[in-house]
Each structure stands twice: as C-alpha cells, then as structure tokens.
C-alpha positions as CSV (number, residue, x, y, z in Angstrom):
1,M,2.9,18.6,-3.4
2,S,1.7,15.6,-5.4
3,T,-1.7,14.1,-5.0
4,C,-2.4,10.6,-6.1
5,T,-5.0,7.9,-5.8
6,A,-3.7,5.4,-3.3
7,L,-4.8,2.0,-2.0
8,I,-4.5,2.1,1.8
9,I,-4.2,-1.4,3.4
10,P,-4.2,-1.2,7.2
11,A,-2.3,-4.0,9.0
12,D,-5.3,-4.5,11.4
13,P,-7.6,-6.8,9.5
14,N,-10.6,-5.2,11.3
15,E,-9.9,-1.9,9.6
16,P,-11.2,-1.8,6.0
17,A,-8.8,-1.4,3.1
18,H,-9.9,1.5,0.9
19,V,-8.9,3.8,-2.0
20,E,-8.5,7.5,-1.4
21,I,-6.7,10.5,-2.8
22,I,-3.7,11.4,-0.7
23,D,-0.8,13.8,-0.7
24,A,2.0,11.5,-1.8
25,G,4.7,13.7,-0.1
26,L,7.3,12.1,2.2
27,E,5.9,13.6,5.4
28,N,2.3,12.3,4.7
29,L,3.6,8.9,3.7
30,Q,5.5,8.6,7.0
31,T,2.4,9.6,8.9
32,L,0.3,6.9,7.1
33,V,2.8,4.1,7.8
34,E,3.7,5.5,11.3
35,G,7.4,5.9,10.7
36,N,10.2,6.0,8.2
37,I,9.1,4.5,4.8
38,E,10.4,1.4,3.0
39,A,9.4,0.8,-0.6
40,V,8.4,-2.5,-2.2
41,S,8.1,-2.4,-6.0
42,G,6.2,-4.2,-8.7
43,D,6.1,-3.5,-12.5
44,D,4.0,-0.3,-12.5
45,W,3.4,0.1,-8.8
46,H,5.1,0.2,-5.4
47,F,3.9,0.4,-1.8
48,Y,5.3,1.9,1.3
49,L,5.4,0.5,4.8
50,N,7.3,1.3,8.0
51,E,10.9,0.3,7.5
52,E,11.2,-0.8,11.1
53,G,7.8,-2.7,11.2
54,K,9.3,-6.0,12.1
55,I,11.8,-4.6,14.6
56,L,9.0,-2.6,16.3
57,G,6.7,-5.7,16.3
58,L,4.0,-4.1,14.1
59,T,1.1,-6.3,13.1
60,P,1.9,-8.4,10.0
61,N,0.0,-7.1,7.0
62,R,-1.5,-10.2,5.6
63,R,-3.6,-8.4,3.0
64,A,-0.6,-6.6,1.6
65,A,1.3,-9.8,1.4
66,L,-1.6,-11.6,-0.4
67,L,-1.8,-8.7,-2.9
68,V,2.0,-8.9,-3.7
69,L,1.8,-12.7,-3.9
70,E,-1.1,-12.6,-6.3
71,A,0.3,-9.8,-8.4
72,T,3.8,-11.1,-8.7
73,G,3.7,-14.8,-8.0
74,A,6.4,-14.4,-5.3
75,L,6.7,-13.3,-1.7
76,F,10.1,-12.5,-0.3
77,D,9.4,-10.8,3.0
78,V,6.9,-10.3,5.9
79,Y,5.3,-6.9,5.6
80,C,4.4,-5.3,8.9
81,G,2.3,-2.2,9.6
82,N,0.1,-0.2,7.3
83,A,0.7,-0.2,3.6
84,V,0.2,2.6,1.1
85,V,0.0,1.3,-2.6
86,L,0.7,3.8,-5.4
87,G,1.4,3.7,-9.1
88,E,4.6,4.7,-10.8
89,T,4.9,7.1,-13.7
90,P,7.3,6.3,-16.6
91,D,9.9,8.7,-15.1
92,G,9.7,7.1,-11.6
93,D,7.4,9.6,-9.9
94,E,4.4,8.8,-7.7
95,G,1.3,8.0,-9.7
96,D,-2.2,6.8,-9.2
97,V,-2.5,3.1,-8.0
98,P,-3.2,1.0,-11.2
99,E,-6.7,-0.2,-11.7
100,H,-5.6,-3.8,-12.0
101,L,-4.4,-3.7,-8.3
102,I,-7.6,-2.1,-7.1
103,D,-9.6,-4.8,-8.9
104,L,-7.3,-7.5,-7.5
105,A,-7.6,-6.1,-4.0
106,Q,-11.4,-6.0,-4.4
107,Q,-11.4,-9.7,-5.4
108,L,-9.0,-10.8,-2.6
109,F,-10.2,-9.0,0.5
110,G,-12.8,-6.4,-0.6
111,L,-12.5,-2.6,-0.3
112,H,-14.4,-0.1,1.7
113,Q,-16.3,2.1,-0.8
114,A,-16.3,5.7,0.2
115,T,-19.6,7.4,0.1
116,P,-19.8,10.8,-1.8
C-alpha cells in the first residue's frame, strides 16, 4: 500500500477541491473516480479520472482542465468526472502531488483547507 498526498478535484463545481493523504492503490483510485482509471500525465505529475467519463456522461471537470491548461499550455481533451492528481517519483511510482500544482490550483480556483 502506498500513501501519497493528492489533490482531489471533484467534477461538481459545488464540491470543494482539496488536498488529502490517500491510499494510492488501484482499488482506492477507482473508488475516487467512480470507475476504471485513465491517466493524464505532465512532467512530474499525473492525474486519474474515469476512463469512460465521456461515454457515461459524467460532468465535465472544468477545474481539472483549467489546471492542465495552465500547467502545460495545452489542452487536448475534455476531462469528465472526479480527478485525483498525484506526483510521480523518478522511477515512475506514485508520489506526492507537487507543491507547484497545489499552489496553481489555489490561485486558479481555491482549495478547501482541512481543519486539524
């Protein structure tokens, strides 16, 4: 089992995006995105979403799209459903979401801060 700090971006804009420590195992990732996972990758990060999101008619995730556009300068798809953003270790394993993405998400759409 691998625990990582993740940025969770719900597709529903009324649900706050937030950072939390999660089990980054396949089963939990599938639970978070409500189905089989599809990966979208950046330089030192990637995020998972439901691979059938468009087919199932899940809500487009505008905040995830905005984050990808701002982080990479390009947008090649419509992302539907909840997104789970993680970092990537040099050997390709799951890692903590990079701070620069957390900062960017905070600037773009704000993050719900968990209370201790």
